[in-house]
N, C-alpha and C positions, 0 to 999 in steps of 0.2 A: 608517498603519503601515509604517513604514520598517524596513530591514532593515540599516541604515548600519553596517560592521564587522564583521557577522556572516558565518560561514563555513557554506555548506550544501551537502551531497553530494547528488546528485540521480541516481540509479541510471535507466539505461534514458533518460536525457536526449537521445539522439538524435533522436527523432522522437516524434510523438504528444503524448501527456499529459506526458511529461517535459520535452520540448522547452518546451511551454508555462509549466510550472513554471519552468525555468530561467530562460525571457525575463522572467517575471513577478517573480522573485525579484531578478534582476540589475538589472532597472528601478527597483528601489525600495532599490537600494544593496547587495543582498547580494554576497559574492565566492562565486562558484559553481563546483564541481568537476562537471563535466558528464560522467558516466560511461555507456559504452555500447560495446558490442563488435560492433556493426553488423551484426546476423545477419537471416536471414529470420524471418518470423513463427511458425514450426514451429522455430527455432533450429538447424536441420540444414546451413544454408549462410549465406554472407555475402549482405549486402543490406540496403538502408534507410538510413536517415539515418545521419551520423557525429558522434560527439562534437566532433570539431575543426571539423565545418560550424556545428554551434550557437554553439559558442565563438566564431568568425568572426564570426556574426552578433551576437553580444552586444558583442565588444570594437567592431565597427563602429558599434554605437549608442552607445557610450560607457560600457559596463559591463563587469565583470571576471571573467573565468572563465578556467579551465584543463580541458583534456580529459585524460581518462583512459579507457583501453581495456582494462582487466583484466576478467576474468570475476568476477561475485561470486558465482557456484556453486562457484567454488575456493576454499578455505581462505586460500591465499596471496593470489589475485585480490582476495579481500574486503579483505585487511589494506593490501594495496598502494593500493586505492581510498581507504581512510582515511588512510594515509600520505601520499598525494597532497595532501591536505588540511592535513595538519600540517606536512608539510616545506615546502608553498608558502606558507601563510598563518599557520601556529604554532598555529591551532586549529580546533576544529570544534563548531558550534554545533546543527547540524541536521542530520538525515539524512532523506531522502524514498526511502524504497525502493520504486521504481517498476517496476524492470526485470521482463520478464515474456515467456513464449513460450505458445503455444497449439496442443495437438495434440487436436483433437477428433474423436471415434469413438464408435459404439457401445460399450457397456462390454466385451461378449465379444471385441471388436476390438482394443481397446487392450493393447499388449503392454508387459512391463515396463519396457522402454525408454522408452516415452513415459511413463510414470508417473513414474520417475527424472528424466528430463530436465525435467518440468513443475515436480517438487517441488524439484528442485535449484535452479532459478533462482527461482522465487516464493518457496518456504519456506525452503529451506536458505540460498539467498544473502540474503534478508531479515534472518535469524538472523545470520549470520556477517558481514555486515558492521555492522550493530547491536552486535554484540559486540566487534568491532574498536574502535568508536568510543564505547563505553560507558565505558572508563576514563577518556579524555580529558574526557569530559563530568562525570564524576563527580568528578575532581579539581578540575574549575573551579566545580561546584558548580551546573550549568547545563545544561540540554539539551532537545532536541526531537526526538522519533522519530515519524514517520509511515510506517504500513504501508499496502499496498494490498489491500484485499479486494475483495469483489465479491458483488452481490445473488445471483450464481451459486452462490457458496459458502456463501450463508445460506439461501437459498431452493430452489436446486436447478435443473437444466436437463438435459434428455435430451442426451447425447453429450458430457457436460461431465464424467466421472468424475475425470480427472486434474486439470483445472483447479479444480474445485469443491472437491476434497479439500484443495488447496493453499491455496485463498482461505478456505475455513473453518477451516482450522489456523490461520490467520495472526490470525483473529479471538481465539483462546485465548492466542496469544502476545502480542497485545496488550493484554490484560487481565493475564496474568502479569508481564510486565514495567511496566505501569502502578504496581501494587503496589510493586515493586521500586525503580521509579524515584523514589518519592515522598520517601524521605530524601535523596535526593541531587539534587533539584532538576530532575528529569529527568521531563517529562510524554510519554507514549506513547500515540497515538490510531490510528485507522485511517480511511481515505476507500473507499468503496465506489462508484468511478465510473461512469458510463455516458457514453461519448462514441465518436464515429467516430475509429477509429485504422487503422492498417496490419492490426492483429490481427483486426479485426470488420468491415471495412468493407463486405464484401458482404452479410454478414447485417445489420448496421444499416441498408443501403440498403433491403433487402427489407422491413424493419420501417416505416422510418419515410418512405422515398421521398424526395420532394422536401424534406421537413423535416429532412434530415440536417444542414444548416446549423446548425440549433437547436441540434445536438448537439456542437457544437465542443468541442475540449478546454479552449479558452480560457474556456471558461464553467464548468469545474470547477476550475480553478487558482487562483481565489480560495478555495475553501474550504480547498484543501490548503495555500497560503501562510499561512492563518489558523492552521492546526494548526502550522505550522512556526515562528510567530512567538512572541515574547516575552510578548505579551498573551494568548497562548491561555488560555482560564479551564478548559478541561475536560481529563479524563485517563480514559484507558480509554475512550473513546467510538468509536463507528463512525458514521459520516455519510455516507447516500448522498447524492451530488452529479450531477446531471444536468440539461445545458439552463438552468442559473441557479437550479435548484430543489434545495433541500437538505432532508433528512429524518433524523431520529436512528432507527438500527436499534437494539432494545433486546431485551435478554433477559428474559423475565419468567416468574413462576411462578403457576399459578393457586391457588386453595383445595385444602386437603390433603382427601382424603377417607379416613377412617380404618376399620381393622376388616376389610381385604379380607385374609383369610387362606385364600383358595381360588381356584384358577382360575376357578371359577364366581362366586365373588365379584366378580372382577375383570371378568368378562365382562359381568355385570348393572350394574356401576358406571360402565362405560367412558364414558358421555354425561356424567356427573358428573365424571370426572376429567379430561375434556377441557375442562370449563369453564375460561374465564379470567379471570372477573370475582368478586371483586376479586383483583386481581393483585398481585404484589409483586415490584418491580423491582429490577434490581441497584444497588448502592449504589455511590458513589464510592470508588474503590480506595485503601486503606489500606497504610501499612507492616505487614509481617507478620514 
């Protein structure tokens, strides 16, 4: 599965998962726009890997890439990141929305600025970059969009009210745009990765100990690369990826319980309402 001639924008590409994505794609012929503002994991200060460093690594290996340092959380920055691809290479074929920050704390200790900062990067940043790339993809009748969700957004985790809110919202955005993209040749999916990165190194080490090497970003990259490839056969999916293992996250609805016309009836039927079999699973997105 080659990417020869394709142009792929990877946000948050200066380190961790984004760096692995950029290297894999470039190694298979993609021209990669590596976007990264080089900030600390909480987004409050500078630090970490840089877009130019990754570009230098790619070009040294014989690949083709260009660095972009605009913030995706800013509408002008998001447009500029996409413009970098269009001006340098004349097209954009795939967007991998990977940029993110983390501010973890008990819910009552999170302040409004924490929520805004996390939502601005994860949710709004992904939305703005994709919106900026969408017209070019629609005009050429082809595109791939990959959002980055998380099991935290789907299953929950203490102390992750801001992060979980953003990652859960991205599932809804994935499904909505998957439906819209059908008529334009654009497929939209999400990856829910688990890997050791700057954002979670301490936590992951406490969970996996010496096995953290098994949780390398390089073992998630093949899943994301597939979703960004022309051969991608799915649309509107969320795929969990960790340590070389992949599974589908799916939303289903259990059997309907009828005639619950009072709170007491609801109370008495709650066990039946919570049954999950036989389930109805979501269908392939369709143009609406």
